[in-house]
C-alpha positions as CSV (number, residue, x, y, z in Angstrom):
1,X,28.1,-54.1,-55.6
2,X,25.8,-55.5,-58.3
3,X,23.4,-56.8,-55.7
4,X,23.4,-53.4,-54.0
5,X,22.4,-51.7,-57.2
6,X,19.7,-54.0,-58.3
7,X,16.0,-53.3,-57.8
8,X,13.2,-55.3,-56.1
9,X,11.3,-56.2,-59.2
10,X,9.6,-59.0,-57.4
11,X,7.5,-56.5,-55.6
12,X,6.8,-54.2,-58.4
13,X,3.2,-52.9,-58.6
14,X,0.8,-54.3,-61.1
15,X,-0.5,-50.8,-61.7
16,X,2.7,-49.7,-63.3
17,X,3.3,-46.8,-60.9
18,X,6.9,-45.6,-60.8
19,X,8.9,-43.2,-58.7
20,X,10.9,-40.2,-59.8
21,X,13.7,-42.5,-61.0
22,X,11.4,-44.5,-63.2
23,X,11.5,-47.6,-60.9
24,X,8.3,-49.6,-60.3
25,X,6.8,-49.0,-56.9
26,X,6.2,-51.9,-54.5
27,X,2.8,-53.5,-54.1
28,X,0.6,-51.9,-51.5
29,X,-1.5,-54.0,-49.2
30,X,-5.2,-53.1,-48.8
31,X,-4.4,-51.7,-45.4
32,X,-1.7,-49.4,-46.7
33,X,-4.0,-48.0,-49.4
34,X,-6.5,-46.8,-46.8
35,X,-4.8,-43.7,-45.5
36,X,-6.6,-41.9,-42.6
37,X,-4.8,-38.7,-42.6
38,X,-6.9,-37.0,-40.0
39,X,-6.1,-39.7,-37.5
40,X,-2.4,-39.7,-38.4
41,X,-1.9,-36.1,-37.7
42,X,-3.5,-36.5,-34.3
43,X,-1.1,-39.4,-33.3
44,X,0.3,-38.8,-29.8
45,X,3.7,-37.2,-29.8
46,X,6.6,-38.9,-27.9
47,X,7.9,-37.4,-24.7
48,X,11.6,-37.2,-24.0
49,X,11.8,-36.1,-20.4
50,X,11.2,-39.6,-18.9
51,X,12.7,-43.1,-19.3
52,X,10.8,-43.8,-22.5
53,X,9.0,-41.8,-25.2
54,X,5.7,-43.6,-24.7
55,X,3.6,-44.8,-21.8
56,X,5.8,-46.2,-19.0
57,X,3.4,-49.1,-18.1
58,X,2.3,-50.0,-21.6
59,X,5.8,-49.8,-23.1
60,X,7.3,-52.1,-20.4
61,X,4.3,-54.5,-20.8
62,X,4.7,-54.5,-24.5
63,X,8.4,-55.4,-24.3
64,X,7.6,-58.1,-21.8
65,X,5.1,-59.7,-24.2
66,X,7.3,-59.3,-27.2
67,X,10.2,-61.1,-25.5
68,X,8.0,-64.0,-24.4
69,X,6.5,-64.5,-27.8
70,X,9.9,-64.3,-29.6
71,X,11.0,-67.2,-27.4
72,X,8.3,-69.3,-29.0
73,X,8.6,-67.9,-32.5
74,X,12.2,-69.0,-33.0
75,X,13.8,-72.3,-32.3
76,X,17.1,-70.5,-31.5
77,X,17.6,-66.8,-31.0
78,X,21.0,-65.3,-30.6
79,X,22.1,-61.7,-30.3
80,X,25.7,-60.4,-30.5
81,X,27.5,-57.1,-30.5
82,X,25.5,-55.3,-27.8
83,X,28.8,-54.0,-26.5
84,X,29.0,-52.0,-29.7
85,X,26.1,-49.8,-28.6
86,X,27.3,-46.8,-26.6
87,X,25.5,-46.1,-23.4
88,X,26.2,-42.3,-23.3
89,X,24.4,-41.3,-26.4
90,X,21.5,-42.1,-28.7
91,X,21.8,-44.6,-31.6
92,X,19.9,-45.2,-34.8
93,X,19.9,-48.8,-35.9
94,X,19.9,-49.4,-39.7
95,X,19.2,-52.8,-41.1
96,X,18.0,-54.5,-44.2
97,X,14.3,-55.4,-44.2
98,X,13.0,-58.9,-45.1
99,X,10.8,-60.1,-42.3
100,X,8.0,-57.6,-41.6
101,X,7.3,-56.7,-38.0
102,X,9.8,-59.2,-36.7
103,X,12.7,-57.1,-38.0
104,X,12.1,-54.0,-35.8
105,X,10.9,-56.1,-32.8
106,X,14.0,-58.3,-32.8
107,X,16.2,-55.2,-32.7
108,X,14.1,-53.4,-30.1
109,X,13.9,-56.1,-27.5
110,X,17.7,-56.7,-27.6
111,X,18.8,-53.0,-27.6
112,X,19.7,-51.8,-24.1
113,X,17.6,-48.6,-24.5
114,X,13.9,-47.9,-25.2
115,X,13.0,-46.8,-28.7
116,X,11.4,-43.8,-30.3
117,X,9.4,-45.6,-33.0
118,X,8.5,-44.7,-36.6
119,X,6.4,-47.0,-38.8
120,X,4.2,-47.3,-41.8
121,X,1.2,-45.1,-41.5
122,X,-1.5,-47.9,-41.4
123,X,0.2,-49.4,-38.3
124,X,-1.1,-46.4,-36.3
125,X,-4.7,-46.7,-37.5
126,X,-5.4,-50.5,-37.4
127,X,-7.9,-51.5,-34.7
128,X,-5.5,-53.4,-32.4
129,X,-2.1,-52.3,-33.6
130,X,-3.2,-48.7,-33.4
131,X,-3.7,-49.1,-29.6
132,X,-0.1,-50.1,-29.1
133,X,1.1,-47.5,-31.6
134,X,-0.5,-44.8,-29.5
135,X,0.8,-46.2,-26.2
136,X,4.3,-46.5,-27.6
137,X,4.0,-43.0,-29.3
138,X,4.8,-44.5,-32.7
139,X,5.2,-41.8,-35.4
140,X,3.5,-42.6,-38.7
141,X,5.4,-42.4,-42.1
142,X,3.9,-41.9,-45.5
143,X,6.1,-43.8,-48.1
144,X,6.6,-42.7,-51.7
145,X,4.5,-45.7,-52.8
146,X,1.4,-44.3,-51.0
147,X,2.1,-40.7,-52.0
148,X,2.5,-41.4,-55.7
149,X,-0.6,-43.5,-55.7
150,X,-2.7,-40.6,-54.4
151,X,-3.0,-41.6,-50.7
152,X,-2.6,-38.0,-49.7
153,X,-1.3,-34.7,-51.1
154,X,2.4,-34.0,-51.3
155,X,1.9,-31.1,-48.8
156,X,0.2,-33.5,-46.3
157,X,2.9,-36.1,-46.7
158,X,5.7,-33.5,-46.3
159,X,4.1,-32.1,-43.1
160,X,3.5,-35.6,-41.6
161,X,6.9,-37.0,-42.5
162,X,8.7,-33.9,-41.4
163,X,7.0,-34.0,-38.0
164,X,7.8,-37.7,-37.7
165,X,11.5,-37.3,-38.7
166,X,11.9,-34.4,-36.3
167,X,10.4,-36.4,-33.4
168,X,12.6,-39.4,-34.2
169,X,15.7,-37.2,-34.5
170,X,14.8,-35.5,-31.2
171,X,14.4,-38.8,-29.5
172,X,17.8,-40.0,-30.8
173,X,19.5,-36.8,-29.7
174,X,18.1,-37.3,-26.2
175,X,19.8,-40.7,-26.0
176,X,17.0,-43.1,-27.0
177,X,17.3,-45.8,-29.6
178,X,15.6,-45.9,-33.0
179,X,15.5,-48.3,-35.9
180,X,14.9,-47.4,-39.6
181,X,15.2,-49.5,-42.7
182,X,17.1,-47.7,-45.5
183,X,15.4,-49.9,-48.2
184,X,12.0,-48.5,-47.2
185,X,10.1,-51.7,-47.6
186,X,10.3,-55.4,-46.6
187,X,11.3,-57.6,-49.5
188,X,12.3,-61.1,-50.5
189,X,15.7,-60.5,-52.2
190,X,19.0,-62.0,-51.1
191,X,20.7,-58.6,-51.1
192,X,20.1,-55.0,-50.4
193,X,17.8,-53.2,-52.8
194,X,18.0,-49.4,-53.5
195,X,18.5,-47.4,-50.4
196,X,16.4,-44.4,-49.3
197,X,17.6,-41.4,-47.4
198,X,15.2,-41.4,-44.4
199,X,17.7,-42.9,-41.9
200,X,20.5,-40.5,-43.1
201,X,18.3,-37.4,-42.9
202,X,17.0,-38.4,-39.4
203,X,20.3,-39.1,-37.8
204,X,22.0,-36.0,-39.3
205,X,19.1,-33.9,-37.8
206,X,19.6,-35.8,-34.5
207,X,23.4,-35.0,-34.6
208,X,22.7,-31.3,-35.3
209,X,20.3,-31.1,-32.4
210,X,22.7,-32.9,-30.0
211,X,25.5,-30.6,-31.1
212,X,23.4,-27.5,-30.5
213,X,22.6,-28.8,-27.0
214,X,26.2,-29.7,-26.4
215,X,25.4,-33.4,-26.0
216,X,27.3,-36.5,-27.3
217,X,26.6,-37.0,-31.0
218,X,24.5,-40.1,-31.7
219,X,25.9,-43.0,-33.7
220,X,24.5,-45.3,-36.4
221,X,24.5,-49.0,-35.6
222,X,24.4,-51.2,-38.7
223,X,22.5,-54.4,-37.8
224,X,22.5,-57.8,-39.5
225,X,19.2,-59.6,-39.4
226,X,19.8,-63.3,-40.1
227,X,17.0,-65.8,-40.4
228,X,17.5,-69.4,-41.6
229,X,14.1,-69.3,-43.4
230,X,12.4,-66.1,-42.4
231,X,8.8,-67.2,-43.1
232,X,9.0,-70.5,-41.2
233,X,7.7,-70.9,-37.7
234,X,10.5,-72.0,-35.3
235,X,13.3,-71.0,-37.6
236,X,16.7,-69.8,-36.3
237,X,17.6,-66.1,-35.9
238,X,20.8,-64.2,-35.2
239,X,20.7,-60.4,-34.5
240,X,24.1,-58.8,-35.2
241,X,24.9,-55.3,-33.9
242,X,27.9,-54.2,-35.8
243,X,30.5,-51.5,-35.0
244,X,28.9,-48.0,-34.9
245,X,29.3,-45.4,-37.6
246,X,30.6,-42.1,-36.0
247,X,29.2,-38.7,-36.9
248,X,31.8,-36.7,-35.1
249,X,33.7,-35.7,-38.2
250,X,30.7,-34.7,-40.3
251,X,30.4,-30.9,-40.8
252,X,27.0,-29.9,-39.6
253,X,25.8,-26.5,-40.9
254,X,24.7,-23.9,-38.4
255,X,21.3,-23.3,-40.1
256,X,20.4,-26.9,-39.6
257,X,21.3,-26.8,-35.9
258,X,19.2,-23.7,-35.4
259,X,16.2,-25.1,-37.3
260,X,15.9,-28.3,-35.4
261,X,16.6,-26.5,-32.2
262,X,13.5,-24.4,-32.9
263,X,11.4,-27.6,-33.4
264,X,11.2,-27.1,-37.1
265,X,12.1,-29.8,-39.6
266,X,14.9,-28.8,-42.0
267,X,16.5,-30.9,-44.6
268,X,20.2,-31.7,-44.1
269,X,22.5,-30.8,-47.1
270,X,21.9,-33.3,-49.9
271,X,25.6,-34.0,-50.3
272,X,25.9,-35.1,-46.6
273,X,22.7,-37.2,-46.9
274,X,23.9,-39.0,-50.0
275,X,27.4,-39.6,-48.6
276,X,26.0,-41.0,-45.3
277,X,23.4,-43.2,-47.1
278,X,26.2,-44.8,-49.2
279,X,28.3,-45.4,-46.2
280,X,25.4,-47.1,-44.5
281,X,24.9,-49.3,-47.6
282,X,28.6,-50.2,-47.6
283,X,28.5,-51.3,-44.0
284,X,25.1,-53.1,-44.3
285,X,26.0,-55.1,-47.5
286,X,28.3,-57.7,-45.8
287,X,25.7,-58.1,-43.0
288,X,23.2,-59.5,-45.6
289,X,23.5,-62.7,-47.6
290,X,25.1,-60.5,-50.2
291,X,24.3,-62.8,-53.1
292,X,22.6,-62.3,-56.5
293,X,20.1,-65.1,-55.7
294,X,19.3,-67.4,-52.8
295,X,20.5,-70.3,-54.9
296,X,23.9,-68.7,-55.1
297,X,23.9,-68.2,-51.3
298,X,23.1,-71.8,-50.7
299,X,26.2,-72.9,-52.6
300,X,28.4,-71.2,-50.1
301,X,26.3,-72.4,-47.2
302,X,27.0,-75.9,-48.3
303,X,30.7,-75.4,-48.9
304,X,31.0,-73.9,-45.4
305,X,29.2,-76.9,-43.8
306,X,31.5,-79.5,-45.6
307,X,34.6,-77.4,-44.8
308,X,33.8,-77.3,-41.1
309,X,33.3,-81.1,-41.1
310,X,36.6,-81.7,-42.9
311,X,38.2,-79.8,-40.1
312,X,36.3,-81.7,-37.4
313,X,34.4,-78.5,-36.2
314,X,30.8,-78.7,-37.4
315,X,28.9,-75.4,-36.6
316,X,27.0,-75.6,-33.3
317,X,24.8,-72.5,-34.0
318,X,23.1,-70.6,-36.8
319,X,25.5,-67.7,-36.1
320,X,28.5,-70.0,-36.8
321,X,26.8,-71.2,-40.0
322,X,26.4,-67.6,-41.2
323,X,30.0,-66.7,-40.5
324,X,31.2,-69.9,-42.3
325,X,29.2,-68.9,-45.3
326,X,30.7,-65.4,-45.3
327,X,34.2,-66.9,-45.3
328,X,33.3,-69.2,-48.2
329,X,32.1,-66.2,-50.2
330,X,35.6,-64.7,-49.9
331,X,37.4,-67.8,-51.1
332,X,38.6,-68.2,-54.7
333,X,37.0,-71.6,-55.4
334,X,37.9,-74.0,-58.2
335,X,35.3,-74.0,-61.0
336,X,34.8,-77.8,-60.6
337,X,34.0,-77.4,-56.9
338,X,31.6,-74.5,-57.5
339,X,29.7,-76.5,-60.2
340,X,29.5,-79.6,-58.0
341,X,28.3,-77.5,-55.0
342,X,25.8,-75.7,-57.2
343,X,24.3,-79.0,-58.4
344,X,24.2,-80.5,-54.9
345,X,22.9,-77.4,-53.1
346,X,20.0,-77.2,-55.6
347,X,19.2,-80.9,-55.2
348,X,19.3,-80.7,-51.4
349,X,17.1,-77.6,-51.4
350,X,14.5,-79.3,-53.6
351,X,14.6,-82.2,-51.2
352,X,14.1,-79.8,-48.3
353,X,17.5,-80.5,-46.9
354,X,20.5,-78.4,-46.0
355,X,24.0,-78.7,-44.5
356,X,22.7,-79.7,-41.1
357,X,21.6,-83.0,-42.7
358,X,25.2,-84.0,-43.4
359,X,26.9,-86.6,-41.2
360,X,29.9,-85.5,-39.0
361,X,32.4,-86.3,-41.8
362,X,30.4,-84.3,-44.4
363,X,30.5,-87.2,-47.0
364,X,27.0,-88.6,-46.6
365,X,23.6,-87.7,-45.3
366,X,23.3,-88.5,-41.6
367,X,21.2,-91.4,-40.4
368,X,19.2,-92.4,-37.4
369,X,20.2,-90.9,-34.0
370,X,19.2,-93.0,-31.0
371,X,20.1,-90.2,-28.6
372,X,17.9,-87.6,-30.3
373,X,15.1,-90.0,-30.8
374,X,15.0,-91.0,-27.1
375,X,15.1,-87.3,-26.1
376,X,12.3,-86.3,-28.5
377,X,10.1,-89.1,-27.4
378,X,10.6,-88.3,-23.8
379,X,9.9,-84.6,-24.3
380,X,6.8,-85.3,-26.5
381,X,5.3,-87.7,-23.9
382,X,5.8,-85.1,-21.2
383,X,4.2,-82.4,-23.3
384,X,1.2,-84.5,-24.1
385,X,0.1,-83.9,-20.5
386,X,-0.4,-80.2,-21.3
387,X,-1.8,-80.7,-24.8
388,X,-5.5,-80.4,-23.8
389,X,-4.6,-77.1,-22.1
390,X,-2.8,-75.9,-25.2
391,X,-5.7,-76.8,-27.5
392,X,-8.0,-74.8,-25.2
393,X,-5.8,-71.7,-24.9
394,X,-4.1,-71.6,-28.2
395,X,-6.4,-73.3,-30.7
396,X,-8.0,-70.0,-31.8
397,X,-4.7,-68.2,-32.1
398,X,-3.0,-71.0,-34.1
399,X,-5.9,-71.1,-36.5
400,X,-6.0,-67.3,-36.9
401,X,-2.2,-67.1,-37.4
402,X,-2.3,-69.8,-40.0
403,X,-5.2,-68.3,-41.9
404,X,-4.1,-64.7,-41.8
405,X,-0.4,-65.6,-42.5
406,X,-1.3,-67.7,-45.6
407,X,-3.8,-65.3,-47.0
408,X,-2.0,-62.0,-46.5
409,X,-1.7,-59.7,-49.6
410,X,1.6,-58.3,-48.2
411,X,3.9,-61.0,-49.5
412,X,5.7,-63.9,-48.0
413,X,7.8,-61.6,-45.7
414,X,4.6,-60.7,-43.8
415,X,3.6,-64.3,-43.0
416,X,5.4,-64.5,-39.7
417,X,4.1,-61.0,-38.8
418,X,0.6,-62.2,-38.7
419,X,1.5,-65.4,-36.8
420,X,3.3,-63.2,-34.3
421,X,0.4,-60.8,-33.9
422,X,-2.0,-63.7,-33.5
423,X,0.1,-64.9,-30.6
424,X,0.5,-61.4,-29.1
425,X,-3.2,-60.3,-29.2
426,X,-4.4,-63.8,-28.5
427,X,-2.5,-63.8,-25.2
428,X,-4.0,-60.3,-24.3
429,X,-7.6,-60.8,-25.4
430,X,-8.4,-64.5,-25.7
431,X,-6.5,-65.8,-22.6
432,X,-8.5,-63.8,-20.1
433,X,-11.8,-65.0,-21.7
434,X,-10.7,-68.6,-21.7
435,X,-9.3,-68.3,-18.2
436,X,-12.7,-67.0,-17.0
437,X,-14.6,-69.7,-18.8
438,X,-12.4,-72.4,-17.3
439,X,-12.9,-71.0,-13.8
440,X,-16.6,-70.8,-14.3
441,X,-16.6,-74.4,-15.4
442,X,-14.7,-75.4,-12.3
443,X,-17.3,-73.6,-10.1
444,X,-20.4,-74.8,-11.8
445,X,-19.2,-78.4,-12.1
446,X,-17.6,-78.5,-8.7
447,X,-19.8,-81.3,-7.5
448,X,-19.0,-83.6,-10.5
449,X,-15.3,-82.8,-10.2
450,X,-15.4,-83.6,-6.4
451,X,-17.0,-86.9,-7.0
452,X,-14.4,-87.9,-9.6
453,X,-11.2,-86.7,-7.9
454,X,-12.4,-86.8,-4.3
455,X,-11.6,-83.1,-3.6
456,X,-14.2,-80.4,-3.1
457,X,-12.1,-77.4,-4.2
458,X,-14.8,-74.8,-3.5
459,X,-15.5,-75.9,0.0
460,X,-11.8,-75.9,0.7
461,X,-12.0,-72.1,0.7
462,X,-15.7,-71.8,1.8
463,X,-19.0,-71.6,0.0
464,X,-19.9,-67.9,0.2
465,X,-20.0,-65.7,-2.9
466,X,-17.0,-63.7,-1.5
467,X,-15.1,-66.9,-1.1
468,X,-16.0,-68.0,-4.6
469,X,-14.7,-64.7,-5.9
470,X,-11.5,-65.1,-4.0
471,X,-11.2,-68.6,-5.4
472,X,-11.5,-67.2,-8.9
473,X,-8.9,-64.5,-8.3
474,X,-6.5,-67.1,-7.1
475,X,-7.1,-69.3,-10.1
476,X,-6.6,-66.6,-12.8
477,X,-2.8,-66.3,-12.4
478,X,-2.6,-70.1,-12.1
479,X,-4.4,-70.6,-15.4
480,X,-2.1,-68.1,-17.1
481,X,0.9,-69.9,-15.9
482,X,-0.6,-73.2,-17.1
483,X,-1.3,-71.6,-20.5
484,X,2.3,-70.4,-20.8
485,X,3.8,-73.8,-19.7
486,X,1.5,-75.6,-22.2
487,X,2.7,-73.4,-25.0
488,X,6.4,-74.1,-24.2
489,X,5.9,-77.8,-23.8
490,X,3.8,-78.2,-27.0
491,X,6.7,-76.7,-28.9
492,X,8.6,-79.8,-28.0
493,X,6.1,-81.9,-29.9
494,X,6.4,-79.6,-33.0
495,X,10.2,-79.7,-32.9
496,X,10.2,-83.5,-32.5
497,X,7.8,-83.7,-35.5
498,X,10.1,-81.5,-37.6
499,X,13.1,-83.7,-36.6
500,X,11.3,-86.9,-37.6
501,X,10.1,-85.3,-40.9
502,X,13.8,-84.4,-41.7
503,X,14.8,-88.0,-41.0
504,X,12.2,-89.2,-43.5
505,X,13.4,-86.7,-46.0
506,X,17.0,-87.8,-45.6
507,X,15.9,-91.5,-46.1
508,X,14.0,-90.5,-49.3
509,X,17.1,-88.6,-50.6
510,X,19.8,-91.2,-50.1
511,X,20.6,-91.0,-53.8
512,X,22.3,-87.7,-53.1
513,X,25.0,-89.5,-51.1
514,X,27.0,-90.0,-54.3
515,X,27.1,-86.2,-55.1
516,X,27.9,-85.4,-51.5
517,X,30.9,-87.8,-51.5
518,X,32.2,-86.4,-54.8
519,X,32.1,-82.8,-53.5
520,X,33.7,-83.9,-50.2
521,X,36.6,-85.6,-52.2
522,X,37.0,-82.6,-54.4
523,X,37.4,-80.3,-51.4
524,X,39.9,-82.6,-49.7
525,X,42.0,-82.9,-52.9
526,X,42.0,-79.1,-53.2
527,X,43.7,-78.7,-49.9
528,X,42.6,-75.1,-49.4
529,X,39.7,-76.2,-47.1
530,X,41.8,-78.0,-44.6
């Protein structure tokens, strides 16, 4: 529980601002400090009579885009426990928060229901994000960090947050999904930081409203968000929907039910809020790395990798690696094994290696793989055919994502958010422009193209203006398909490059083989790992 009780001092503000408990507030980005209260109070309200709280078209279009971009963002993406989400009632997902916008997006696109969304206030007022926030009926939240730094008055914050919590609670009571993060901020720790009460208050109000309307009471779904290295492009991800927390036995006061039924926000009893917050924390804790430091977590990752190899069952997925690490955290290890693993895990991390770089026996670094090399070369050669198209349609997005991600003032956890947004908005805004320019080029240089390839594409359809326009309309979806295919195939080049880089790193770190063999022998002699 020490990890659960510790604070996120890494993100403490340089201005020395503290909350009511005397704890330093997290750093605010420039965007978060610019609060536009007049715009926030005019944010569109969600509607609960249809299939989704926001715009039907734009919500479905957004989910489509988000799913497609997630495929490229992660090398592997696995989701489990969807069967834990009941279909006959609403659910509030609660998760720890370490990876910016990718945390809620990864949950939303895998949940079987559409979401009523709450988010940081500046997401609703940014130029491009604000458009989507309005279309998805996102409800803005003013955090304690903005309030205590003078972003708005306490009365304004209470009015806005009360309206937001009531709308979220109403959406959940109507059967929609929702995700809130009890920690209240994205962070870089290897464990939960101090939990806030927003999710508990929201779901209790949702339960009160559902009970008043004689509906099924919603549940809380603790969610594990597992990223191999969260700020790396093409890292591995596992989304873990855990067993729900039932609210059926919680005594809900009549005055709370009457208040929320009359569309007025009322605070649930403090005792119920605190009790539920602590229960959420207890259920979330084992769904995180649950270690004092990342160095400590890597010790158990390495032990799990070697143990699996000693038993002839190396993990085949990131999910299996996480589960193995959990198991190793519960084992009473010999001090000698812990010290040996600590030294080796640190050395391997400094060499940019991990348990995947071990051979099948777990006693050496693995060497050259002919099969993988042939596969990577074949895929890379094939993808080179689409590389010019990729450079044309993704060059601007890649550059923007890299620049914005590396220069953000929101911390390392926001790096992938900017890369993700560059891909999202690039596809929406830049692709149509590049498609049009490409088609205009084909039209204006049709003669030169015909002389080179022997095919007069324009005259194939005719040479009138109307026929040229038809030609362009046919080419637009074709170019979009080519753009998408080029993005998928170019990822093969990147993945092959990463594999080759890891091979070079292993060759450079062969001196670690002695340490690996020693730890492997210690674990074999112990007997408890076999």
